[in-house]
C-alpha positions, -999 to 999 in steps of 0.1 A, spaced: -371 -839 -295 -393 -822 -321 -389 -785 -328 -419 -762 -328 -424 -726 -340 -430 -698 -315 -467 -697 -311 -485 -664 -305 -522 -664 -297 -540 -632 -307 -576 -623 -298 -599 -594 -288 -627 -599 -263 -654 -579 -246 -652 -570 -209 -672 -601 -202 -649 -624 -222 -668 -629 -255 -652 -630 -290 -684 -621 -308 -721 -617 -304 -748 -638 -321 -759 -613 -348 -751 -620 -384 -726 -592 -386 -692 -596 -370 -688 -577 -338 -658 -553 -341 -640 -553 -308 -607 -537 -318 -601 -500 -325 -587 -488 -359 -553 -483 -343 -554 -519 -329 -563 -533 -363 -531 -516 -376 -511 -532 -347 -525 -566 -357 -514 -559 -393 -479 -551 -380 -478 -584 -360 -490 -603 -391 -462 -588 -411 -437 -600 -385 -446 -637 -386 -440 -666 -410 -475 -680 -408 -510 -672 -396 -534 -699 -385 -572 -699 -381 -597 -727 -377 -623 -737 -403 -650 -723 -380 -635 -689 -383 -635 -691 -421 -672 -701 -420 -682 -674 -396 -661 -644 -407 -649 -653 -442 -616 -634 -436 -590 -626 -462 -562 -628 -435 -538 -604 -452 -510 -580 -444 -529 -548 -455 -500 -524 -454 -481 -521 -487 -451 -508 -469 -450 -538 -446 -454 -562 -475 -425 -544 -493 -404 -547 -462 -411 -585 -461 -400 -589 -497 -369 -567 -491 -360 -591 -462 -362 -621 -485 -396 -633 -473 -428 -639 -492 -450 -609 -496 -476 -626 -473 -472 -650 -445 -482 -686 -451 -519 -690 -443 -529 -722 -424 -563 -735 -415 -573 -766 -395 -603 -788 -402 -608 -823 -389 -636 -830 -414 -622 -813 -444 -656 -796 -450 -645 -763 -464 -661 -737 -488 -639 -735 -519 -652 -700 -526 -641 -685 -493 -619 -654 -494 -592 -674 -475 -582 -694 -506 -583 -665 -531 -562 -638 -514 -526 -636 -502 -499 -661 -509 -494 -698 -501 -520 -717 -481 -522 -751 -464 -550 -771 -448 -540 -794 -419 -566 -822 -415 -571 -858 -407 -568 -887 -431 -606 -887 -434 -606 -849 -440 -579 -853 -467 -600 -879 -485 -629 -855 -486 -606 -827 -499 -595 -849 -527 -631 -852 -538 -639 -815 -531 -606 -796 -533 -597 -761 -522 -569 -739 -535 -543 -751 -509 -519 -778 -500 -534 -805 -478 -515 -820 -449 -530 -851 -433 -519 -855 -397 -533 -890 -390 -566 -904 -378 -570 -874 -354 -558 -838 -354 -525 -837 -336 -513 -802 -326 -477 -813 -319 -476 -830 -353 -490 -798 -369 -465 -775 -352 -436 -799 -361 -447 -799 -397 -448 -761 -398 -414 -758 -383 -394 -786 -398 -411 -789 -433 -424 -753 -439 -396 -734 -421 -421 -715 -399 -402 -698 -370 -431 -676 -357 -468 -686 -359 -497 -662 -352 -529 -679 -342 -560 -658 -347 -587 -682 -336 -612 -693 -329 -617 -700 -293 -615 -738 -295 -581 -736 -311 -568 -711 -285 -581 -733 -258 -565 -765 -271 -531 -748 -276 -531 -734 -241 -543 -766 -225 -515 -786 -242 -489 -760 -232 -480 -751 -267 -487 -713 -266 -456 -692 -261 -475 -659 -258 -510 -646 -255 -518 -612 -270 -552 -602 -256 -571 -570 -264 -598 -560 -240 -627 -539 -256 -649 -516 -235 -682 -533 -241 -704 -561 -229 -720 -589 -249 -739 -608 -222 -754 -634 -245 -747 -669 -231 -749 -683 -267 -722 -661 -280 -687 -676 -284 -661 -671 -257 -624 -670 -261 -614 -699 -237 -635 -730 -230 -635 -753 -200 -610 -780 -194 -576 -787 -178 -551 -759 -182 -516 -758 -169 -514 -745 -133 -499 -713 -121 -501 -677 -131 -491 -663 -165 -465 -636 -166 -476 -602 -177 -450 -588 -200 -467 -557 -215 -498 -536 -211 -506 -508 -237 -535 -485 -242 -545 -483 -278 -573 -457 -282 -602 -472 -262 -589 -508 -259 -561 -523 -238 -535 -547 -251 -522 -572 -226 -493 -596 -234 -488 -627 -213 -463 -656 -212 -469 -690 -196 -446 -699 -167 -457 -734 -156 -433 -762 -167 -445 -790 -189 -452 -825 -176 -434 -857 -185 -412 -859 -216 -434 -836 -237 -419 -801 -239 -441 -770 -233 -437 -734 -244 -427 -725 -208 -399 -751 -209 -384 -732 -238 -385 -699 -219 -369 -713 -187 -342 -731 -207 -334 -699 -224 -329 -684 -189 -305 -712 -181 -285 -705 -212 -283 -668 -204 -270 -677 -169 -242 -699 -186 -230 -667 -203 -224 -652 -168 -199 -678 -157 -163 -668 -151 -143 -684 -179 -124 -716 -174 -100 -738 -194 -109 -769 -174 -147 -768 -169 -178 -760 -188 -199 -728 -183 -234 -739 -173 -265 -722 -161 -294 -738 -142 -329 -728 -129 -352 -748 -106 -389 -740 -113 -419 -752 -93 -449 -768 -110 -469 -736 -108 -442 -716 -126 -425 -701 -95 -388 -698 -98 -372 -715 -67 -336 -709 -74 -310 -703 -101 -272 -708 -103 -243 -710 -126 -208 -726 -128 -182 -711 -105 -208 -688 -89 -197 -667 -59 -160 -673 -65 -162 -710 -59 -140 -724 -86 -155 -759 -87 -192 -753 -79 -215 -766 -107 -247 -748 -118 -272 -773 -106 -253 -776 -73 -254 -739 -68 -291 -736 -76 -302 -765 -54 -281 -753 -25 -303 -721 -23 -335 -740 -17 -346 -745 19 -344 -781 31 -377 -798 30 -394 -773 6 -423 -794 -6 -423 -778 -41 -390 -794 -50 -404 -829 -57 -427 -816 -84 -402 -791 -98 -383 -791 -130 -345 -784 -133 -335 -765 -164 -298 -768 -172 -279 -756 -203 -257 -788 -202 -267 -823 -193 -261 -828 -155 -228 -845 -148 -224 -881 -136 -188 -880 -125 -166 -851 -112 -132 -849 -98 -137 -818 -77 -165 -831 -53 -179 -865 -45 -215 -861 -55 -222 -854 -92 -251 -831 -102 -273 -859 -116 -272 -875 -81 -278 -842 -64 -309 -837 -85 -322 -872 -77 -314 -869 -40 -334 -836 -39 -364 -855 -52 -366 -837 -86 -379 -860 -113 -379 -838 -144 -350 -822 -161 -349 -801 -193 -315 -796 -210 -301 -781 -242 -269 -801 -248 -256 -836 -241 -222 -836 -224 -194 -841 -248 -163 -862 -240 -141 -831 -234 -134 -838 -198 -153 -870 -190 -155 -899 -215 -189 -915 -219 -208 -891 -196 -245 -899 -196 -263 -878 -170 -296 -882 -189 -292 -919 -188 -286 -920 -150 -316 -897 -144 -339 -917 -167 -328 -950 -151 -340 -938 -117 -373 -926 -129 -367 -890 -139 -381 -875 -171 -354 -859 -193 -363 -835 -221 -336 -824 -245 -344 -792 -266 -316 -793 -293 -327 -759 -307 -310 -743 -277 -277 -763 -281 -260 -734 -299 -268 -710 -271 -255 -735 -245 -223 -740 -264 -216 -703 -270 -198 -696 -237 -179 -729 -241 -167 -724 -277 -130 -722 -265 -133 -758 -251 -148 -774 -282 -131 -786 -314 
């Protein structure tokens, strides 16, 4: 599976949900103290992304303004400024914009057609062609695997925020609410219409900053099919944390599992040897806590730090079979089972053969292995 950076969406809106008004001057929604907070967030990330429309409308420099924060980045072995990224399907970009002539390294992510245009009318940036159409997963994969971006801050505009949320690729939303109204139906809004993931986002922080309010949200609804979502990563991290709670064993792995409904509601969690049972497995412990006939199970996702087992000596029914018998058809895991106790184990293969979608997120393999290090070569 591909690896993506942590994606943080950052925006400020009016009380009626607008990003700006329709006057020639940019509407300042944040307070001075919040602008400083944004500067702090910029200093903490590896890259900042905006759309070509934001460059045209606002002509931003997109810098870390604090000299102290830039010095701290350099002292930590990072570039003075984060990588600046813009997205343009057409490649129609103004080469005189501030974006290209301030800060450090820049890249343009575009289509093959846009890349051709940029060869004829270049800007001061590297050009990355993503194919015939803009592909957000390909863009994020390039940033993480080629550019080494671990944390990406997205500052707009509204179309980009909408697309990333609708595709389940935003790990966090940082939304500032400003105490004013715009009321102009022609003004740009933060989020557009379309199909979003279901369920409620989790509120992780609220903070008053002068006369504005910062709200931080995380998605909770699992992804669909074999494409991973940001929420998948959060729930798998929970499963890995549960594995660390297992009583140690010399003859069995330490595994954590969480069962999550399609709307992001946690149905149950469990871990190996939970409750003093020396042979209970994580998925078995979690599924046993769900009431029989719960209609949410058939559309739920099971997150497990280790691939579900296909054979076990302690009990007759392995975890892969328990998952299938419960009606679950989507499993997200961090680590394929090694041959330590069972040769040729292939829980993922059994699940897939019976119609379940299996997603492996190898970036969590180290966390899944940590409580089992004594069992591994």
